[in-house]
N, CA and C atoms as a LAMMPS dump frame, in Angstrom:
ITEM: TIMESTEP
0
ITEM: NUMBER OF ATOMS
558
ITEM: BOX BOUNDS ff ff ff
-5.0000000000000000e+02 5.0000000000000000e+02
-5.0000000000000000e+02 5.0000000000000000e+02
-5.0000000000000000e+02 5.0000000000000000e+02
ITEM: ATOMS id mol type element x y z
1 1 1 N 0.843 -1.175 0
2 1 2 C 0 0 0
3 1 3 C 0.888 1.238 0
4 2 1 N 0.568 2.211 -0.849
5 2 2 C 1.402 3.411 -0.938
6 2 3 C 1.129 4.33 0.231
7 3 1 N 2.119 5.123 0.584
8 3 2 C 1.92 6.085 1.661
9 3 3 C 1.624 7.434 1.041
10 4 1 N 0.461 7.957 1.336
11 4 2 C 0.059 9.245 0.803
12 4 3 C 0.57 10.341 1.71
13 5 1 N 0.893 11.519 1.138
14 5 2 C 1.389 12.618 1.967
15 5 3 C 0.3 13.132 2.889
16 6 1 N 0.685 13.721 4.019
17 6 2 C -0.303 14.248 4.944
18 6 3 C -1.043 15.432 4.349
19 7 1 N -2.211 15.724 4.884
20 7 2 C -3.011 16.835 4.414
21 7 3 C -2.465 18.123 5.006
22 8 1 N -1.553 18.781 4.283
23 8 2 C -0.899 19.991 4.772
24 8 3 C -1.571 21.266 4.317
25 9 1 N -2.299 21.217 3.205
26 9 2 C -2.913 22.429 2.678
27 9 3 C -3.944 22.065 1.628
28 10 1 N -4.283 23.021 0.808
29 10 2 C -5.277 22.818 -0.227
30 10 3 C -4.779 21.818 -1.255
31 11 1 N -5.693 21.256 -2.059
32 11 2 C -5.287 20.26 -3.047
33 11 3 C -4.341 20.808 -4.094
34 12 1 N -3.438 19.95 -4.549
35 12 2 C -2.489 20.332 -5.581
36 12 3 C -3.165 20.339 -6.941
37 13 1 N -4.028 19.39 -7.165
38 13 2 C -4.804 19.295 -8.387
39 13 3 C -5.897 18.273 -8.136
40 14 1 N -6.599 17.89 -9.159
41 14 2 C -7.713 16.967 -8.983
42 14 3 C -7.263 15.55 -8.687
43 15 1 N -5.975 15.255 -8.811
44 15 2 C -5.515 13.885 -8.674
45 15 3 C -5.122 13.477 -7.266
46 16 1 N -4.914 14.392 -6.362
47 16 2 C -4.555 14.007 -5.003
48 16 3 C -4.976 15.103 -4.037
49 17 1 N -6.162 14.944 -3.487
50 17 2 C -6.727 15.967 -2.619
51 17 3 C -5.954 16.161 -1.328
52 18 1 N -5.134 15.184 -0.939
53 18 2 C -4.401 15.283 0.309
54 18 3 C -3.01 15.9 0.149
55 19 1 N -2.597 16.15 -1.074
56 19 2 C -1.242 16.649 -1.315
57 19 3 C -1.166 18.157 -1.138
58 20 1 N -0.017 18.629 -0.66
59 20 2 C 0.161 20.073 -0.535
60 20 3 C 0.217 20.732 -1.905
61 21 1 N -0.289 21.921 -1.98
62 21 2 C -0.343 22.678 -3.237
63 21 3 C 1.004 23.338 -3.525
64 22 1 N 1.373 23.322 -4.784
65 22 2 C 2.546 24.078 -5.228
66 22 3 C 2.029 25.477 -5.532
67 23 1 N 2.594 26.495 -4.903
68 23 2 C 2.09 27.853 -5.128
69 23 3 C 2.127 28.237 -6.611
70 24 1 N 1.093 28.944 -7.054
71 24 2 C 1.015 29.377 -8.446
72 24 3 C 2.272 30.153 -8.82
73 25 1 N 2.82 29.835 -9.964
74 25 2 C 4.005 30.527 -10.446
75 25 3 C 5.305 30.033 -9.843
76 26 1 N 5.224 29.076 -8.925
77 26 2 C 6.433 28.54 -8.286
78 26 3 C 6.86 27.254 -8.98
79 27 1 N 8.114 26.941 -8.808
80 27 2 C 8.635 25.685 -9.33
81 27 3 C 8.462 24.609 -8.271
82 28 1 N 8.462 23.375 -8.711
83 28 2 C 8.34 22.235 -7.811
84 28 3 C 9.744 21.751 -7.448
85 29 1 N 10.399 22.509 -6.543
86 29 2 C 11.761 22.165 -6.139
87 29 3 C 11.773 20.855 -5.371
88 30 1 N 12.817 20.06 -5.631
89 30 2 C 12.959 18.759 -4.995
90 30 3 C 14.435 18.434 -4.862
91 31 1 N 14.799 17.739 -3.801
92 31 2 C 16.17 17.258 -3.675
93 31 3 C 16.307 16.007 -4.545
94 32 1 N 17.53 15.631 -4.906
95 32 2 C 17.698 14.381 -5.663
96 32 3 C 17.092 13.18 -4.927
97 33 1 N 17.242 13.133 -3.608
98 33 2 C 16.682 12.01 -2.833
99 33 3 C 15.155 12.012 -2.893
100 34 1 N 14.549 13.18 -2.817
101 34 2 C 13.091 13.274 -2.898
102 34 3 C 12.581 12.855 -4.263
103 35 1 N 13.295 13.264 -5.31
104 35 2 C 12.932 12.89 -6.675
105 35 3 C 12.998 11.374 -6.84
106 36 1 N 14.077 10.783 -6.326
107 36 2 C 14.247 9.332 -6.416
108 36 3 C 13.159 8.598 -5.636
109 37 1 N 12.772 9.128 -4.476
110 37 2 C 11.724 8.486 -3.669
111 37 3 C 10.394 8.47 -4.429
112 38 1 N 10.049 9.568 -5.097
113 38 2 C 8.807 9.608 -5.87
114 38 3 C 8.888 8.662 -7.067
115 39 1 N 10.05 8.607 -7.725
116 39 2 C 10.228 7.681 -8.847
117 39 3 C 10.076 6.231 -8.382
118 40 1 N 10.654 5.923 -7.234
119 40 2 C 10.569 4.566 -6.687
120 40 3 C 9.122 4.205 -6.369
121 41 1 N 8.402 5.148 -5.75
122 41 2 C 6.986 4.891 -5.446
123 41 3 C 6.199 4.657 -6.728
124 42 1 N 6.44 5.465 -7.751
125 42 2 C 5.732 5.317 -9.019
126 42 3 C 6.036 3.955 -9.651
127 43 1 N 7.306 3.573 -9.672
128 43 2 C 7.681 2.267 -10.233
129 43 3 C 7.017 1.124 -9.47
130 44 1 N 6.994 1.222 -8.137
131 44 2 C 6.381 0.172 -7.321
132 44 3 C 4.89 0.063 -7.613
133 45 1 N 4.227 1.204 -7.732
134 45 2 C 2.794 1.18 -8.044
135 45 3 C 2.54 0.529 -9.4
136 46 1 N 3.346 0.901 -10.399
137 46 2 C 3.12 0.408 -11.759
138 46 3 C 3.558 -1.042 -11.963
139 47 1 N 4.65 -1.434 -11.317
140 47 2 C 5.222 -2.758 -11.586
141 47 3 C 4.826 -3.828 -10.574
142 48 1 N 4.419 -3.411 -9.366
143 48 2 C 4.121 -4.396 -8.327
144 48 3 C 2.65 -4.32 -7.904
145 49 1 N 2.265 -3.207 -7.322
146 49 2 C 0.919 -3.11 -6.745
147 49 3 C -0.195 -3.213 -7.776
148 50 1 N -0.119 -2.434 -8.848
149 50 2 C -1.204 -2.43 -9.825
150 50 3 C -1.387 -3.808 -10.473
151 51 1 N -0.313 -4.459 -10.936
152 51 2 C -0.513 -5.796 -11.526
153 51 3 C -1.132 -6.797 -10.544
154 52 1 N -0.75 -6.712 -9.262
155 52 2 C -1.329 -7.609 -8.256
156 52 3 C -2.832 -7.392 -8.131
157 53 1 N -3.228 -6.116 -8.053
158 53 2 C -4.65 -5.788 -7.887
159 53 3 C -5.427 -6.156 -9.149
160 54 1 N -4.849 -5.934 -10.323
161 54 2 C -5.516 -6.306 -11.577
162 54 3 C -5.763 -7.816 -11.597
163 55 1 N -4.796 -8.579 -11.131
164 55 2 C -4.948 -10.04 -11.092
165 55 3 C -6.09 -10.437 -10.149
166 56 1 N -6.162 -9.801 -8.993
167 56 2 C -7.238 -10.103 -8.031
168 56 3 C -8.6 -9.731 -8.615
169 57 1 N -8.677 -8.566 -9.261
170 57 2 C -9.946 -8.122 -9.857
171 57 3 C -10.372 -9.087 -10.962
172 58 1 N -9.439 -9.519 -11.787
173 58 2 C -9.767 -10.454 -12.873
174 58 3 C -10.274 -11.775 -12.296
175 59 1 N -9.615 -12.25 -11.258
176 59 2 C -10.041 -13.495 -10.611
177 59 3 C -11.44 -13.323 -10.01
178 60 1 N -11.654 -12.201 -9.293
179 60 2 C -12.939 -11.956 -8.649
180 60 3 C -14.055 -11.772 -9.676
181 61 1 N -13.737 -11.157 -10.801
182 61 2 C -14.743 -10.948 -11.848
183 61 3 C -15.209 -12.283 -12.416
184 62 1 N -14.333 -13.26 -12.424
185 62 2 C -14.676 -14.579 -12.933
186 62 3 C -15.545 -15.388 -11.989
187 63 1 N -15.777 -14.878 -10.781
188 63 2 C -16.57 -15.6 -9.789
189 63 3 C -18.062 -15.303 -9.864
190 64 1 N -18.481 -14.615 -10.902
191 64 2 C -19.923 -14.381 -11.056
192 64 3 C -20.351 -12.998 -10.621
193 65 1 N -21.462 -12.965 -9.872
194 65 2 C -22.121 -11.708 -9.477
195 65 3 C -21.125 -10.728 -8.854
196 66 1 N -20.933 -9.609 -9.513
197 66 2 C -19.961 -8.622 -9.046
198 66 3 C -20.546 -7.66 -8.024
199 67 1 N -21.851 -7.539 -7.956
200 67 2 C -22.479 -6.548 -7.077
201 67 3 C -22.251 -6.837 -5.597
202 68 1 N -22.04 -8.094 -5.244
203 68 2 C -21.813 -8.432 -3.835
204 68 3 C -20.467 -9.12 -3.64
205 69 1 N -19.594 -8.96 -4.591
206 69 2 C -18.29 -9.604 -4.557
207 69 3 C -17.284 -8.621 -3.942
208 70 1 N -16.959 -8.837 -2.669
209 70 2 C -16.074 -7.932 -1.936
210 70 3 C -14.702 -7.786 -2.559
211 71 1 N -14.113 -8.882 -3.009
212 71 2 C -12.794 -8.825 -3.634
213 71 3 C -12.831 -7.95 -4.882
214 72 1 N -13.886 -8.121 -5.671
215 72 2 C -14.012 -7.339 -6.903
216 72 3 C -14.215 -5.854 -6.576
217 73 1 N -15.145 -5.555 -5.678
218 73 2 C -15.457 -4.155 -5.343
219 73 3 C -14.252 -3.455 -4.709
220 74 1 N -13.607 -4.138 -3.762
221 74 2 C -12.432 -3.536 -3.13
222 74 3 C -11.306 -3.368 -4.153
223 75 1 N -11.116 -4.374 -4.988
224 75 2 C -10.055 -4.312 -5.993
225 75 3 C -10.254 -3.151 -6.956
226 76 1 N -11.494 -2.95 -7.409
227 76 2 C -11.775 -1.829 -8.323
228 76 3 C -11.518 -0.499 -7.62
229 77 1 N -11.902 -0.41 -6.354
230 77 2 C -11.664 0.824 -5.589
231 77 3 C -10.158 1.062 -5.454
232 78 1 N -9.418 0.017 -5.139
233 78 2 C -7.96 0.139 -4.976
234 78 3 C -7.295 0.511 -6.3
235 79 1 N -7.786 -0.02 -7.407
236 79 2 C -7.242 0.345 -8.715
237 79 3 C -7.441 1.831 -8.993
238 80 1 N -8.608 2.359 -8.644
239 80 2 C -8.848 3.796 -8.83
240 80 3 C -7.881 4.612 -7.987
241 81 1 N -7.63 4.176 -6.738
242 81 2 C -6.683 4.882 -5.863
243 81 3 C -5.271 4.843 -6.446
244 82 1 N -4.863 3.685 -6.918
245 82 2 C -3.53 3.537 -7.503
246 82 3 C -3.404 4.42 -8.739
247 83 1 N -4.401 4.364 -9.614
248 83 2 C -4.345 5.16 -10.845
249 83 3 C -4.311 6.655 -10.541
250 84 1 N -5.036 7.065 -9.526
251 84 2 C -5.041 8.472 -9.119
252 84 3 C -3.647 8.886 -8.627
253 85 1 N -3.041 8.035 -7.801
254 85 2 C -1.713 8.326 -7.271
255 85 3 C -0.668 8.322 -8.396
256 86 1 N -0.794 7.408 -9.354
257 86 2 C 0.123 7.357 -10.496
258 86 3 C 0.038 8.66 -11.286
259 87 1 N -1.182 9.15 -11.547
260 87 2 C -1.337 10.424 -12.272
261 87 3 C -0.688 11.564 -11.496
262 88 1 N -0.915 11.586 -10.187
263 88 2 C -0.345 12.634 -9.34
264 88 3 C 1.186 12.593 -9.38
265 89 1 N 1.764 11.416 -9.149
266 89 2 C 3.227 11.278 -9.135
267 89 3 C 3.828 11.65 -10.488
268 90 1 N 3.176 11.239 -11.555
269 90 2 C 3.667 11.56 -12.895
270 90 3 C 3.706 13.068 -13.097
271 91 1 N 2.651 13.759 -12.698
272 91 2 C 2.618 15.224 -12.826
273 91 3 C 3.695 15.873 -11.968
274 92 1 N 3.844 15.413 -10.735
275 92 2 C 4.844 16.005 -9.837
276 92 3 C 6.257 15.783 -10.374
277 93 1 N 6.54 14.593 -10.878
278 93 2 C 7.87 14.302 -11.404
279 93 3 C 8.151 15.098 -12.684
280 94 1 N 7.13 15.249 -13.53
281 94 2 C 7.307 16.026 -14.762
282 94 3 C 7.583 17.495 -14.463
283 95 1 N 7.009 18.009 -13.379
284 95 2 C 7.18 19.433 -13.055
285 95 3 C 8.35 19.678 -12.088
286 96 1 N 9.029 18.616 -11.698
287 96 2 C 10.1 18.74 -10.697
288 96 3 C 11.295 19.518 -11.223
289 97 1 N 11.819 20.339 -10.334
290 97 2 C 13.078 21.047 -10.584
291 97 3 C 14.03 20.523 -9.505
292 98 1 N 14.891 19.587 -9.888
293 98 2 C 15.788 18.954 -8.917
294 98 3 C 16.932 19.913 -8.593
295 99 1 N 17.082 20.173 -7.296
296 99 2 C 18.138 21.061 -6.806
297 99 3 C 19.017 20.238 -5.875
298 100 1 N 20.276 20.125 -6.246
299 100 2 C 21.215 19.339 -5.45
300 100 3 C 21.901 20.251 -4.433
301 101 1 N 21.535 20.136 -3.138
302 101 2 C 22.123 21.007 -2.13
303 101 3 C 23.631 20.822 -1.949
304 102 1 N 24.183 19.692 -2.391
305 102 2 C 25.631 19.502 -2.269
306 102 3 C 26.386 20.447 -3.194
307 103 1 N 25.701 20.997 -4.177
308 103 2 C 26.341 21.894 -5.137
309 103 3 C 26.201 23.369 -4.748
310 104 1 N 25.595 23.63 -3.592
311 104 2 C 25.416 25.012 -3.123
312 104 3 C 26.778 25.631 -2.855
313 105 1 N 27.035 26.77 -3.467
314 105 2 C 28.326 27.428 -3.286
315 105 3 C 28.296 28.446 -2.15
316 106 1 N 27.151 29.019 -1.86
317 106 2 C 27.044 30.024 -0.794
318 106 3 C 26.563 29.341 0.482
319 107 1 N 27.45 28.659 1.135
320 107 2 C 27.097 27.845 2.291
321 107 3 C 27.002 28.64 3.59
322 108 1 N 27.223 29.944 3.506
323 108 2 C 27.095 30.777 4.7
324 108 3 C 25.676 31.311 4.868
325 109 1 N 24.801 31 3.914
326 109 2 C 23.418 31.445 3.97
327 109 3 C 22.482 30.256 3.839
328 110 1 N 21.249 30.446 4.313
329 110 2 C 20.247 29.384 4.243
330 110 3 C 19.578 29.413 2.873
331 111 1 N 19.698 28.295 2.157
332 111 2 C 19.013 28.099 0.891
333 111 3 C 18.385 26.715 0.909
334 112 1 N 17.697 26.375 -0.167
335 112 2 C 17.057 25.068 -0.306
336 112 3 C 18.071 23.967 -0.021
337 113 1 N 17.688 22.988 0.781
338 113 2 C 18.552 21.859 1.102
339 113 3 C 19.396 22.031 2.346
340 114 1 N 19.387 23.227 2.919
341 114 2 C 20.196 23.478 4.119
342 114 3 C 19.567 22.814 5.34
343 115 1 N 20.427 22.388 6.254
344 115 2 C 19.984 21.934 7.565
345 115 3 C 20.354 23.051 8.531
346 116 1 N 19.34 23.583 9.187
347 116 2 C 19.518 24.78 10.013
348 116 3 C 19.147 24.473 11.46
349 117 1 N 20.041 24.855 12.364
350 117 2 C 19.737 24.784 13.796
351 117 3 C 19.48 26.207 14.249
352 118 1 N 18.379 26.373 14.977
353 118 2 C 18.03 27.708 15.455
354 118 3 C 17.576 27.634 16.903
355 119 1 N 17.692 28.774 17.584
356 119 2 C 17.269 28.87 18.991
357 119 3 C 15.975 29.654 19.047
358 120 1 N 15.076 29.172 19.875
359 120 2 C 13.786 29.837 20.07
360 120 3 C 13.863 30.779 21.265
361 121 1 N 12.798 31.545 21.471
362 121 2 C 12.738 32.483 22.596
363 121 3 C 12.945 31.793 23.944
364 122 1 N 12.443 30.553 24.061
365 122 2 C 12.555 29.835 25.335
366 122 3 C 13.911 29.138 25.48
367 123 1 N 14.845 29.462 24.586
368 123 2 C 16.218 28.965 24.585
369 123 3 C 16.357 27.496 24.193
370 124 1 N 15.268 26.887 23.692
371 124 2 C 15.386 25.534 23.149
372 124 3 C 15.92 25.642 21.733
373 125 1 N 16.613 24.595 21.311
374 125 2 C 17.142 24.562 19.956
375 125 3 C 16.378 23.536 19.142
376 126 1 N 16.272 23.819 17.861
377 126 2 C 15.581 22.914 16.951
378 126 3 C 16.353 22.896 15.639
379 127 1 N 16.37 21.741 14.98
380 127 2 C 17.063 21.596 13.708
381 127 3 C 16.067 21.14 12.651
382 128 1 N 16.091 21.826 11.497
383 128 2 C 15.221 21.468 10.381
384 128 3 C 16.041 21.451 9.096
385 129 1 N 15.595 20.652 8.14
386 129 2 C 16.186 20.632 6.805
387 129 3 C 15.122 21.113 5.84
388 130 1 N 15.489 22.05 4.982
389 130 2 C 14.547 22.634 4.028
390 130 3 C 14.553 21.798 2.75
391 131 1 N 13.386 21.208 2.449
392 131 2 C 13.261 20.273 1.328
393 131 3 C 12.052 20.642 0.465
394 132 1 N 11.779 19.817 -0.533
395 132 2 C 10.643 20.017 -1.421
396 132 3 C 9.315 19.751 -0.741
397 133 1 N 8.265 20.248 -1.366
398 133 2 C 6.909 20.131 -0.823
399 133 3 C 6.534 18.675 -0.559
400 134 1 N 6.868 17.795 -1.486
401 134 2 C 6.495 16.379 -1.342
402 134 3 C 7.436 15.592 -0.443
403 135 1 N 8.496 16.232 0.049
404 135 2 C 9.468 15.56 0.904
405 135 3 C 9.29 15.904 2.379
406 136 1 N 8.483 16.913 2.662
407 136 2 C 8.345 17.402 4.029
408 136 3 C 7.863 16.29 4.963
409 137 1 N 8.484 16.226 6.136
410 137 2 C 8.13 15.235 7.153
411 137 3 C 8.583 15.8 8.504
412 138 1 N 7.673 16.449 9.204
413 138 2 C 8.021 17.102 10.468
414 138 3 C 8.623 16.134 11.482
415 139 1 N 8.179 14.884 11.469
416 139 2 C 8.728 13.904 12.416
417 139 3 C 10.224 13.679 12.192
418 140 1 N 10.688 13.912 10.971
419 140 2 C 12.11 13.742 10.645
420 140 3 C 12.823 15.084 10.531
421 141 1 N 12.144 16.175 10.891
422 141 2 C 12.761 17.499 10.847
423 141 3 C 12.892 18.059 9.447
424 142 1 N 12.131 17.535 8.496
425 142 2 C 12.174 18.017 7.121
426 142 3 C 10.979 18.934 6.888
427 143 1 N 11.27 20.199 6.537
428 143 2 C 10.195 21.174 6.32
429 143 3 C 10.202 21.632 4.867
430 144 1 N 9.028 21.86 4.348
431 144 2 C 8.876 22.332 2.983
432 144 3 C 9.427 23.742 2.838
433 145 1 N 9.985 24.044 1.688
434 145 2 C 10.545 25.364 1.43
435 145 3 C 9.475 26.456 1.442
436 146 1 N 8.191 26.08 1.386
437 146 2 C 7.124 27.087 1.449
438 146 3 C 6.541 27.223 2.856
439 147 1 N 7.042 26.457 3.805
440 147 2 C 6.534 26.519 5.174
441 147 3 C 6.959 27.836 5.829
442 148 1 N 6.216 28.29 6.837
443 148 2 C 6.583 29.54 7.521
444 148 3 C 7.994 29.522 8.09
445 149 1 N 8.428 28.389 8.662
446 149 2 C 9.768 28.333 9.25
447 149 3 C 10.839 28.462 8.163
448 150 1 N 10.636 27.791 7.03
449 150 2 C 11.614 27.883 5.943
450 150 3 C 11.644 29.293 5.365
451 151 1 N 10.485 29.885 5.17
452 151 2 C 10.439 31.249 4.621
453 151 3 C 11.147 32.236 5.548
454 152 1 N 11.011 32.023 6.852
455 152 2 C 11.686 32.908 7.809
456 152 3 C 13.2 32.727 7.747
457 153 1 N 13.64 31.491 7.549
458 153 2 C 15.074 31.187 7.591
459 153 3 C 15.81 31.452 6.279
460 154 1 N 15.121 31.388 5.143
461 154 2 C 15.791 31.534 3.853
462 154 3 C 16.592 32.83 3.775
463 155 1 N 17.819 32.697 3.315
464 155 2 C 18.809 33.77 3.13
465 155 3 C 19.42 34.291 4.431
466 156 1 N 19.038 33.707 5.568
467 156 2 C 19.634 34.115 6.846
468 156 3 C 21.035 33.527 6.959
469 157 1 N 21.821 34.136 7.844
470 157 2 C 23.183 33.679 8.129
471 157 3 C 23.281 33.335 9.612
472 158 1 N 24.331 32.614 9.981
473 158 2 C 24.556 32.295 11.388
474 158 3 C 24.606 33.605 12.177
475 159 1 N 23.882 33.64 13.291
476 159 2 C 23.831 34.827 14.138
477 159 3 C 22.655 35.735 13.834
478 160 1 N 22.033 35.573 12.658
479 160 2 C 20.867 36.394 12.33
480 160 3 C 19.683 36.009 13.21
481 161 1 N 18.914 37.014 13.567
482 161 2 C 17.656 36.805 14.275
483 161 3 C 16.556 37.14 13.275
484 162 1 N 15.683 36.172 13.03
485 162 2 C 14.612 36.351 12.056
486 162 3 C 13.262 36.213 12.739
487 163 1 N 12.236 36.754 12.104
488 163 2 C 10.892 36.727 12.662
489 163 3 C 10.111 35.579 12.06
490 164 1 N 9.663 34.667 12.915
491 164 2 C 8.836 33.539 12.507
492 164 3 C 7.402 33.861 12.871
493 165 1 N 6.536 33.855 11.885
494 165 2 C 5.108 34.11 12.132
495 165 3 C 4.42 32.782 12.415
496 166 1 N 3.871 32.671 13.633
497 166 2 C 3.195 31.442 14.055
498 166 3 C 1.741 31.767 14.371
499 167 1 N 0.891 30.752 14.458
500 167 2 C -0.503 31.002 14.841
501 167 3 C -0.619 31.667 16.22
502 168 1 N 0.368 31.428 17.08
503 168 2 C 0.359 32.026 18.42
504 168 3 C 0.926 33.449 18.413
505 169 1 N 1.367 33.909 17.252
506 169 2 C 1.948 35.242 17.149
507 169 3 C 3.392 35.172 16.706
508 170 1 N 3.994 36.315 16.404
509 170 2 C 5.377 36.328 15.925
510 170 3 C 6.369 35.896 17.001
511 171 1 N 7.422 35.222 16.552
512 171 2 C 8.469 34.757 17.46
513 171 3 C 9.811 35.012 16.798
514 172 1 N 10.761 35.529 17.553
515 172 2 C 12.107 35.719 17.028
516 172 3 C 12.913 34.451 17.262
517 173 1 N 13.618 34.024 16.214
518 173 2 C 14.487 32.856 16.326
519 173 3 C 15.875 33.247 15.815
520 174 1 N 16.904 32.647 16.41
521 174 2 C 18.28 32.961 16.028
522 174 3 C 18.922 31.766 15.34
523 175 1 N 19.547 32.007 14.208
524 175 2 C 20.22 30.96 13.451
525 175 3 C 21.541 30.633 14.143
526 176 1 N 21.708 29.361 14.51
527 176 2 C 22.9 28.915 15.222
528 176 3 C 23.897 28.239 14.287
529 177 1 N 23.378 27.406 13.369
530 177 2 C 24.277 26.758 12.414
531 177 3 C 23.55 26.463 11.113
532 178 1 N 24.345 26.398 10.037
533 178 2 C 23.839 26.074 8.707
534 178 3 C 24.754 25.001 8.14
535 179 1 N 24.176 23.885 7.767
536 179 2 C 24.952 22.8 7.165
537 179 3 C 24.296 22.356 5.862
538 180 1 N 25.111 21.947 4.919
539 180 2 C 24.632 21.365 3.674
540 180 3 C 25.161 19.945 3.598
541 181 1 N 24.502 19.064 2.836
542 181 2 C 25.01 17.701 2.704
543 181 3 C 26.486 17.71 2.32
544 182 1 N 27.261 16.924 3.014
545 182 2 C 28.705 16.86 2.75
546 182 3 C 29.518 17.739 3.669
547 183 1 N 28.853 18.708 4.341
548 183 2 C 29.567 19.554 5.31
549 183 3 C 29.849 18.733 6.567
550 184 1 N 30.907 19.116 7.259
551 184 2 C 31.18 18.504 8.55
552 184 3 C 30.729 19.448 9.633
553 185 1 N 30.083 18.913 10.642
554 185 2 C 29.628 19.735 11.762
555 185 3 C 30.842 20.17 12.59
556 186 1 N 30.906 21.437 12.853
557 186 2 C 32.068 21.979 13.592
558 186 3 C 31.723 22.119 15.057
């Protein structure tokens, strides 16, 4: 079963109501790893999951009355879900602009792909990595480049204090470190 992205915002298009929207006029930035993950999911859906479900549906269809055939009804529903996800992934991959953060030359500033540690008002520290919309995973510290925290941090340097707009009100955060893939933590 494929893992669908969490419901972070409005629909991206008619093919995946749970996917975050790419802002109008923006590019669909993605890290090489994020691009590969979407390609892998698409290949798995097309080469493994869909053929399995088609086989089950064909078998169930041969069992007679389809109106009360659970295998057939569930299989058809699952095929629609798979086909919807395939259309979504295909569109996202076609519109992807792969940005390799290891090639960033201005490593003293926060740009796409940076891992940033910052201090909050309560003196706690938090580390996030700025990634593509489809790669965001708060549990792993990966935030979308369109998220409020990423927008606040973009172009900041170590020592900068930036304003983060939160639902609870504005908060000042201080950039403590900026790392890119391949950098060594000092």
